[in-house]
LUMDO-186625 format. One line per 5 residues: number of its first residue (from 1); their letters; for each residue x, y, z of C-alpha. Coordinates in steps of 0.1 Angstrom, whole numbers. Each point is the difference from the previous one (the first is absolute). Layout:
<recs>
NUM = a = X,Y,Z; ...
</recs>
This chain:
<recs>
1 = mrrtv = 0,0,0; 28,24,10; 19,-7,-32; -32,6,-20; -5,34,16
6 = lgsll = 36,10,-5; -1,-11,-36; -32,19,-6; 16,31,16; 31,-3,-21
11 = lgllc = -20,-5,-31; -21,30,8; 31,22,6; 15,-12,-33; -32,9,-19
16 = acvap = -1,34,18; 35,10,-12; 4,28,-25; 3,-9,-37; 35,0,-15
21 = gadiq = 11,36,-9; -28,16,21; 7,29,23; 13,-7,35; 1,28,26
26 = lapvy = 19,-9,32; 21,32,3; 25,5,15; 8,-38,-2; -8,-7,-36
31 = tratp = -20,16,-29; -7,-12,-35; -19,24,-22; -6,7,-36; -1,37,-6
36 = pggat = -16,14,-32; 22,-11,-29; 1,-37,7; 35,-4,17; -1,-18,34
41 = vheal = 18,17,29; 11,-20,31; 11,17,32; 11,-14,34; 11,14,33
46 = ggfvh = -16,34,-7; 19,5,-32; 34,-14,8; -6,-28,-25; -14,14,-33
51 = arrdp = -5,-19,-33; -19,6,-32; -10,-26,-26; -10,10,-36; -37,-3,-11
56 = sgdrw = 7,-32,-19; 14,-16,31; 30,-13,-21; 27,18,18; 8,22,30
61 = qsfal = 6,36,-8; 16,10,33; 10,-12,34; 14,18,30; 9,-4,37
66 = rplfg = -2,37,6; 23,18,6; 27,-27,-1; -4,-15,-34; -21,0,-31
71 = wrrgw = -2,-6,-37; -22,12,-28; -5,-11,-36; -12,23,-28; -37,0,-7
76 = vdpsd = -12,-22,-29; -26,27,-7; 11,35,10; -37,9,7; 0,-26,28
81 = spepe = 26,21,20; -16,11,32; 14,35,-4; 16,22,-27; 35,-10,-13
86 = rdwhp = 28,9,24; 37,1,-4; 6,-30,22; -26,-22,-17; 11,-27,-25
91 = egpdd = -5,14,-35; -9,-32,-19; -17,-34,7; 34,-18,1; 17,26,22
96 = lrvdw = 7,-8,36; 10,21,30; 11,-13,34; 3,23,30; 15,-6,35
101 = laplg = 1,25,29; -16,25,-25; 11,25,-11; 36,-12,8; 2,-30,-23
106 = ywksh = -15,-12,-32; 6,-23,-30; -19,7,-33; 0,-12,-36; -13,18,-30
111 = ddeir = 5,-15,-35; 38,-8,-1; 10,22,29; 4,-10,36; 7,25,29
116 = slfap = 5,-7,37; 7,23,30; 5,-5,37; 9,34,14; 26,7,10
121 = iyywr = 16,-34,-6; -1,-4,-38; -15,10,-34; 0,-24,-29; -11,3,-36
126 = sadai = 1,-23,-30; -14,6,-35; 4,-5,-37; 16,31,-15; -23,18,-25
131 = rtgar = 29,7,-24; 16,-34,-3; -23,-24,18; 29,-13,21; -6,-6,37
136 = eweil = 13,28,23; 0,1,38; 11,20,30; 1,-4,37; 8,26,27
141 = slplv = 4,-12,36; 15,7,33; 28,5,8; 0,23,-31; 6,-28,-25
146 = ylarn = -11,6,-36; 1,-27,-27; -15,2,-35; 3,-12,-36; -14,20,-29
151 = drgan = -13,-11,-34; 35,4,-16; 14,-25,24; 20,26,20; 1,-5,38
156 = ktawf = -4,25,28; 17,-9,32; 3,22,31; 5,-3,37; 1,35,13
161 = pfygd = 24,14,11; 25,-28,-7; -3,-7,-38; -21,9,-29; 0,-6,-38
166 = ldkfl = -33,12,-15; -10,1,-37; -27,25,-11; -6,13,36; -21,31,5
171 = tydtv = 10,24,-27; 35,-14,-5; 13,-27,-24; 22,-15,27; 6,7,37
176 = rfalf = 29,-16,19; 12,5,36; 22,-17,26; 0,8,37; -21,30,-7
181 = plwss = 8,29,6; 36,-12,-6; -5,-4,-38; -28,3,-25; -6,7,-37
186 = asrrd = -30,6,-22; -1,0,-39; -26,15,-23; 4,0,-38; 35,15,-7
191 = fthhn = 12,10,35; 10,-17,33; 0,17,34; 22,-13,28; -1,7,38
196 = vlfpi = 26,-7,27; -10,5,35; -33,15,-12; -7,29,0; 36,12,5
201 = fgwtw = 17,-10,-33; -18,-3,-33; 8,2,-37; -16,-7,-34; 15,-12,-32
206 = nhadg = -16,5,-34; 4,-28,-27; -13,18,-30; 19,-7,-32; 24,-23,19
211 = vqkrr = 16,30,18; -2,3,38; -7,36,11; -3,11,36; -34,15,6
216 = hlrvw = -4,-1,37; 25,3,29; -11,3,37; 21,2,31; -27,7,26
221 = plfsy = -4,24,17; 28,20,-16; -12,2,-36; -19,-17,-28; -3,6,-37
226 = hakpg = -26,-18,-22; -8,9,-36; -15,-13,-32; 16,22,-26; -25,19,-19
231 = ywmrw = -29,-9,23; 6,9,37; 27,8,25; 1,-1,39; 27,5,26
236 = fflwp = 4,7,37; 28,11,22; 2,-5,38; -34,-18,0; -26,12,10
241 = ifhrs = 12,36,-4; 8,8,-36; -21,-13,-29; -3,7,-37; -21,-17,-28
246 = idgld = -12,7,-35; -27,-22,-17; -11,2,-37; 33,9,-16; -14,-15,-32
251 = kppeq = -28,26,0; -1,38,-7; 14,21,28; -34,12,11; -12,-36,7
256 = rlskw = 30,-10,21; -3,-5,37; 29,16,20; 6,-3,37; 27,10,25
261 = aalpl = 1,2,37; 22,7,30; -21,-17,27; -15,9,23; 6,36,-7
266 = fgwte = -12,5,-36; -13,-19,-30; -10,11,-36; -20,-17,-27; -9,13,-35
271 = rgtyr = -17,-13,-31; -11,25,-27; -18,27,18; -5,-21,32; 21,8,30
276 = sisfl = 2,-13,36; 21,10,29; 5,-17,34; 18,12,31; 6,-18,32
281 = wpffg = -11,-31,-19; -25,-17,4; -17,26,22; -5,29,-24; -6,2,-38
286 = yawdp = -17,21,-27; -7,-8,-37; -15,20,-28; -6,0,-37; -15,31,-18
291 = rgaep = -18,-22,-25; -36,-6,7; -19,-32,-8; -16,-3,-34; -37,8,-1
296 = gpdap = -22,-31,3; -17,-15,-31; -34,13,13; 13,36,6; -16,27,-21
301 = agaea = 20,16,-28; 24,26,12; -1,-12,36; 31,7,20; 21,-29,12
306 = pgafw = 2,-7,38; 28,19,17; 36,-7,4; 12,-30,20; 13,6,35
311 = awdgp = 7,-22,31; 12,7,35; 14,-26,25; 8,11,35; 4,-10,25
316 = wpfvr = 0,-35,-14; -19,-22,5; -26,21,16; -9,26,-27; -2,-3,-38
321 = lqggg = -20,24,-22; -2,-4,-38; -21,14,-28; -2,8,-38; 25,-14,-25
326 = rdpra = 1,-24,-29; 3,-33,19; -34,-18,1; 12,-24,27; -1,27,26
331 = qerir = -21,30,-9; -5,10,36; 14,-11,33; -4,11,36; 16,-17,29
336 = lwpfy = -2,11,36; 11,-32,15; -14,-18,19; -32,21,2; -10,4,-37
341 = syfra = 12,-10,-35; -15,6,-34; 12,-13,-34; -17,6,-34; 10,-13,-34
346 = ddlew = -19,-8,-32; -9,-35,11; 3,3,38; -13,20,29; 11,-9,35
351 = rtyaw = -5,15,34; 13,-11,34; -9,12,34; 19,-7,32; 24,-22,-20
356 = plvhd = 0,-30,-1; -35,-3,13; -24,14,-25; 3,-3,-38; -24,12,-27
361 = reefg = 10,-10,-35; -16,1,-35; 18,-15,-30; -8,-1,-37; 18,-25,-22
366 = pgfhr = -4,-16,-35; -34,-15,2; -7,3,37; -8,24,29; 9,-7,36
371 = asfyv = -10,19,31; 12,-10,35; -2,13,35; 20,-13,29; 0,7,38
376 = lpfyr = 29,-23,10; -1,-25,16; -37,-1,5; -17,7,-33; 9,-7,-36
381 = gsqli = -25,7,-28; 5,1,-38; -21,-2,-32; 14,-10,-34; -19,4,-32
386 = rdepd = 13,-13,-33; -13,10,-34; -2,-37,-10; 9,-33,17; 36,-9,-6
391 = dtgrg = 13,-33,-14; 9,-13,35; -36,-4,10; 0,30,24; -33,18,1
396 = rredi = -10,35,-11; -7,11,35; 18,-9,32; -8,15,34; 16,-6,34
401 = ahlwp = -9,13,34; 20,-13,30; -8,12,35; 27,-18,20; -5,-21,20
406 = lihse = -39,0,-2; -13,-1,-36; 13,-9,-34; -19,5,-33; 11,-5,-36
411 = riddw = -17,-1,-33; 9,-10,-36; -28,7,-24; -30,-21,12; 21,-19,25
416 = rrdav = 1,14,36; 12,-13,33; -5,16,35; 14,-13,32; -2,9,37
421 = laiwp = 34,-1,18; 29,5,-23; 31,-6,20; 24,1,-30; 11,37,-1
426 = larnd = 5,3,-37; -29,8,-23; -1,-32,-20; 20,-33,-1; -20,-29,-15
431 = lirhy = 25,-25,12; -3,12,36; -38,0,-3; -1,-36,-13; 23,-15,26
436 = wswiw = -4,22,31; -33,21,0; -21,-30,11; 17,3,34; -11,36,7
441 = elyai = -29,9,-23; -32,1,21; -23,3,-30; 5,2,-38; -23,7,-29
446 = erngd = 9,-7,-36; -21,10,-31; 4,-7,-37; -31,10,-18; -29,-20,13
451 = vvshr = 23,-24,19; 3,10,36; 17,-18,29; 4,8,37; 23,-17,25
456 = swlgl = 5,6,37; 30,-8,21; 10,-37,-3; -29,-5,-24; -25,-4,28
461 = yqyat = -26,20,-21; -1,-2,-38; -23,14,-26; 1,-3,-38; -23,9,-29
466 = dgdee = 1,0,-38; -30,22,-4; -24,-29,-3; 7,-22,30; 14,10,34
471 = rksfs = 15,-21,27; 10,9,36; 12,-20,30; 12,3,35; 23,-30,5
476 = glysr = -21,-31,2; -27,15,23; -21,18,-27; 1,2,-38; -25,14,-25
481 = rswgs = -3,-3,-38; -25,18,-22; -6,9,-36; -27,16,-21; -22,29,10
486 = gatrv = -37,6,6; -21,-30,-10; 30,-20,-10; 20,4,32; 13,-31,16
491 = versv = 18,-1,34; 18,-29,16; 14,0,35; 23,-22,21; 7,0,37
496 = lfgli = 21,-21,23; 26,-12,-25; -26,-11,-26; -20,-22,24; -32,21,-5
501 = rwrsg = -7,15,-34; -32,13,-16; -12,17,-31; -25,28,-4; -11,28,-23
506 = pgtdd = -27,6,-26; 22,-14,-28; -1,-35,14; -26,-28,-2; 20,-21,24
511 = agvmp = 2,22,32; 9,-17,33; 27,-21,16; 30,-10,-21; 22,-31,6
516 = palpg = 30,7,23; 34,6,-15; 26,-3,27; 22,18,7; -20,27,-19
521 = pgwpa = -13,20,-17; 4,-22,-31; -8,26,-26; 8,-13,-35; 32,12,-19
526 = ewasa = -21,12,-29; -18,33,6; -36,6,-6; -15,27,-22; -33,19,-1
531 = gdsvg = -28,-24,-11; 16,-32,13; -25,-20,19; -1,-31,22; 8,-30,-21
536 = sprvp = 27,19,-20; 34,-17,1; 13,31,17; -21,-7,31; 7,-29,24
</recs>
């Protein structure tokens, strides 16, 4: 008899279990849900374990033990991405990114390129060269070791400061050093520069036409002479006191830039009609140019050009006043540091108050307009509007409002996300948000058109809708699912981990108690739409 009862109970429990793939809400222990779009999301331990499976169920898209470790594949269908494209997202369906202790370490692949970083321990990159197709790679690691091989088969080897032999490094063809600063050399095109006990001794040899010519000699701080005949010349004597330089020797005299100084007493700069003078450098200076700026393209015929350029510095860095002139990069500037600063140019207007606390900035660029306002470190707000979406998938409009540490809000076109408690002090970092924000966010709301989702801390309360159906749940204690409106509305409820479930609403002919679905609520993976009725394959 006892065995019969136990068997009956066991059979009843098995029959009362949720269907495969149906929703399970046991937050913060475990949650399985299918948000609008069809992908299945698994969470455990309040968000510490997070995984996502694609709508077909054929493969996992992502898995993470946040914030310790996680990986993410590219989306097979970009429209299935839960949010707009981000820089750290895989770009294609075969791409893979692995993170550990984000944002310190990652490994990612894209096409034929692989990159990996674990700051500050190492950086590694390997890719097929665009020019030749040969494999090239490089690695930089502590203790300041750099190894690389380029597509021409040339090696780069360095262990700073002991030894280095680098091909095509920075802007140079070759860079070599041994026991730096004891000896180093750098070559570019037809010259080689040598240093011994840098920066004390240095000289440069020119190899043009097979003849070596001395171009540069430095015995610091006594003197230095450096020249490219016919282009420029520089020298100093008793550094940092006496300096002389001329740039643009290949140009007409009125276009050459000439400077000389006996610091800190006096300095002089001239170019055409432009002049500047400094005394007790860097504390005091004055510059002027009698030429006014050219009238703008919208100026009426016969309009006078803006006035001559002038600028005053002193005492630096507290005061700078500037106006007029031909340079569009700085049409007007006022600095009364740290109380107030104003900068205006053709494409930028920037004000600061009580530097570095308050910044008000407006910027115009090719195809975009950006306005931002900061009250550091508590508030950061910006709005970016593009004429057209660019080829990287970024939207036409991007807004950010970050009131640290309370509220964070961001928007990209129709996508928007708002969160309460934003401990990360910077305005936006998607990597931090994915791996860390679940720990501190009390409540988050995400919208993308008709698709809306809510999530409370640890996932205890969750809400989602696609415009037709909506689902909400509070752990396993209560869950509600509804779709349709008016005469077609259907509502299903579940309490006590799916033990008690019932259906109601004018849109159903089968109102009443539903079979249990432990551990609840057992809502199907496929979402309902307006007009679905009981008996539809969408309804359990």
